[in-house]
C-alpha positions, -999 to 999 in steps of 0.1 A, spaced: 269 120 -256 258 109 -221 285 94 -199 280 58 -189 269 54 -153 300 32 -145 330 16 -161 310 -16 -164 282 1 -183 272 -15 -216 255 16 -230 259 53 -235 222 60 -229 189 42 -223 181 9 -241 149 8 -260 136 -13 -289 104 -2 -307 83 -13 -337 101 -6 -369 97 29 -382 124 43 -404 127 76 -385 162 90 -385 177 64 -409 196 77 -439 181 68 -473 208 53 -495 182 38 -520 144 38 -520 139 8 -543 153 -16 -534 152 -2 -499 186 5 -483 187 25 -451 217 34 -430 220 39 -393 235 73 -384 265 59 -365 268 91 -345 235 82 -328 252 51 -312 241 49 -276 235 13 -266 250 -21 -271 217 -34 -286 207 -14 -316 169 -6 -315 151 -23 -343 139 10 -357 176 22 -360 190 -11 -374 202 -7 -410 182 -22 -438 199 -40 -468 178 -51 -497 188 -64 -531 153 -66 -546 118 -53 -535 109 -64 -500 85 -94 -503 53 -96 -484 48 -130 -468 22 -142 -443 31 -164 -415 3 -188 -424 15 -193 -460 52 -195 -452 70 -228 -455 107 -237 -452 117 -265 -476 147 -286 -467 159 -307 -496 190 -319 -515 215 -343 -500 192 -353 -471 176 -386 -460 142 -371 -454 132 -339 -473 104 -320 -456 86 -286 -453 83 -268 -420 55 -243 -412 59 -211 -391 40 -226 -362 60 -258 -363 93 -238 -363 82 -218 -333 73 -249 -313 109 -261 -316 134 -253 -287 145 -217 -291 173 -195 -278 183 -158 -280 218 -146 -290 233 -112 -294 251 -108 -327 266 -79 -348 257 -79 -385 276 -57 -408 271 -52 -446 302 -63 -465 302 -30 -482 300 -8 -450 324 21 -455 323 19 -493 318 57 -495 353 62 -483 370 42 -512 390 60 -539 384 55 -567 346 53 -563 334 16 -560 302 3 -574 274 -6 -550 255 11 -522 277 40 -509 274 32 -472 294 54 -448 298 39 -413 263 28 -404 256 -4 -424 261 -23 -391 241 -31 -360 239 -53 -330 207 -71 -320 192 -99 -299 181 -126 -323 156 -153 -312 151 -185 -331 159 -222 -336 194 -236 -341 199 -243 -378 215 -276 -368 183 -288 -352 164 -285 -385 193 -301 -404 194 -331 -380 157 -337 -386 164 -339 -423 192 -363 -419 222 -348 -437 239 -374 -460 277 -380 -456 285 -365 -490 269 -331 -482 294 -303 -481 274 -271 -481 239 -258 -473 225 -233 -498 199 -207 -484 173 -191 -507 153 -160 -498 119 -151 -512 133 -118 -526 139 -120 -563 145 -97 -594 170 -88 -621 204 -75 -612 216 -48 -636 253 -46 -625 266 -72 -629 237 -83 -652 220 -114 -640 206 -142 -663 170 -131 -659 151 -131 -626 172 -146 -598 166 -152 -560 191 -141 -534 210 -172 -524 241 -178 -503 257 -210 -489 275 -220 -457 300 -249 -453 284 -275 -430 312 -268 -405 297 -234 -399 260 -243 -405 261 -268 -377 276 -244 -352 253 -236 -323 253 -199 -328 237 -201 -363 199 -195 -360 167 -196 -380 155 -164 -364 119 -152 -361 124 -124 -336 146 -94 -333 150 -76 -299 121 -95 -284 96 -88 -312 86 -106 -343 108 -97 -373 96 -68 -393 92 -72 -431 123 -51 -437 144 -73 -415 132 -106 -429 98 -116 -416 87 -144 -412 121 -161 -408 157 -152 -416 190 -169 -412 214 -153 -387 251 -162 -391 270 -146 -362 306 -136 -370 300 -134 -408 292 -104 -430 255 -97 -435 251 -113 -469 253 -147 -451 222 -139 -430 197 -145 -457 163 -128 -451 129 -141 -460 143 -176 -459 122 -202 -477 145 -230 -489 176 -249 -477 193 -272 -502 222 -295 -491 247 -300 -518 277 -323 -524 295 -297 -544 305 -261 -537 278 -235 -545 288 -211 -573 257 -190 -576 254 -154 -586 257 -140 -551 287 -162 -543 309 -155 -572 299 -124 -593 289 -106 -561 301 -109 -525 335 -123 -536 370 -110 -538 404 -120 -552 429 -137 -528 465 -144 -536 474 -181 -540 504 -200 -553 487 -204 -587 477 -168 -590 448 -147 -576 417 -168 -570 381 -157 -564 370 -163 -528 335 -159 -513 332 -134 -485 327 -149 -450 339 -137 -417 338 -100 -407 372 -82 -403 385 -65 -371 373 -30 -370 367 0 -347 346 30 -357 342 64 -341 307 75 -333 315 108 -315 328 134 -324 315 136 -359 332 147 -391 342 184 -391 328 189 -356 340 220 -338 355 213 -303 369 236 -277 406 235 -271 419 230 -235 389 209 -225 378 173 -222 361 158 -252 347 123 -252 356 101 -281 335 69 -283 324 42 -307 322 5 -312 345 -23 -322 340 -58 -335 359 -87 -351 338 -114 -366 342 -146 -346 369 -132 -323 368 -111 -291 380 -76 -291 412 -72 -271 418 -34 -273 410 -2 -291 435 25 -296 430 61 -307 452 86 -325 446 123 -325 473 132 -350 464 110 -380 482 78 -368 516 89 -354 509 85 -317 483 61 -301 465 59 -268 444 31 -253 406 36 -251 385 21 -223 363 -9 -233 329 -8 -217 309 -37 -203 318 -73 -206 326 -92 -238 297 -111 -254 305 -136 -282 297 -123 -317 287 -88 -304 305 -55 -308 321 -38 -278 315 -2 -270 345 19 -260 353 55 -250 382 79 -242 384 112 -225 406 134 -246 424 163 -231 423 186 -261 455 205 -267 458 243 -265 467 248 -301 436 253 -323 434 239 -358 424 207 -376 431 173 -361 427 139 -376 413 112 -353 417 75 -360 406 44 -342 420 9 -345 410 -24 -329 430 -55 -320 413 -88 -313 424 -117 -291 441 -135 -320 464 -105 -324 448 -93 -357 451 -55 -359 430 -32 -380 451 -22 -410 461 14 -418 458 10 -456 433 -5 -480 437 -39 -495 426 -32 -531 421 -69 -539 390 -68 -517 372 -47 -544 342 -29 -528 341 -52 -497 357 -59 -463 364 -22 -457 382 -21 -424 412 1 -428 415 31 -405 397 61 -419 407 96 -405 380 117 -390 388 154 -392 377 178 -365 384 215 -357 397 227 -324 389 263 -316 
């Protein structure tokens, strides 16, 4: 992997965003379309659009900008519908944000978990351009009793496992405390270009700091509710059990967990002994800033500190690297990376089984061979 030009570099190689073509992505499912970024290809802070992972629950809908409308209804003073042109005339801003599928890393779970068997590449970092969600909610006039905003996408179908009650839409909610935050966008561009169909054209929600299920694609309806939303994708899916005084309770997934992932070297790569090998990757932690990344070359017994690259950007991952002086003794070595964020949260060494097939952030050993 190319060496950064300086210690302040925010990339391993050149930055380039292109029109979406699925070249190089790993097919996890063809229908619905689920494509994984080969994490070993990580080179830049901003993931090119054609390398950004694709997560679909149902067939990708085809929607024209001319026909698209966003309906805002429920516990509001003035329900209305917004056209694509009207949305794009509102004040816009661009934010970088990392989006990770809540099941990223599921392929490493034992026993095997249900769901798409992602390895490490159901994650990416992009520049998102759009209108603050709070701007649209203010226009509607949110009533005092409103607690949540429910977001509905145009994608629909029948879920087989768990079985849905007929055809359903993909829907998720946000508490108004998060929905009104300035970082939450109604995005219509990704990396300076209009969204592709696969990434949510014409408009998607982008919720920085939260797992990807919150960033509803093909958004067409926002409903303000005075009661918690208990829809299919908030309870039967994208939820986990959390200990509480009255016993385990089901909690909807929200913020991403602290995590560092190795991009290079790759699993079972052969590396020369008595040389310098570059170990590099990315780290992120939901709404918190990464404080440090540590590496172990012996499966977790001893740890060294990696170098963080570039400057921190809120809600974006941080690239890191370490020049490893490989030992003289040949054989198999287990590499691990762990991140710590500014709140003191540290990536765990073991799996929390109560999280079911989600929030997979324990350290996973990467085995290489020294020769």
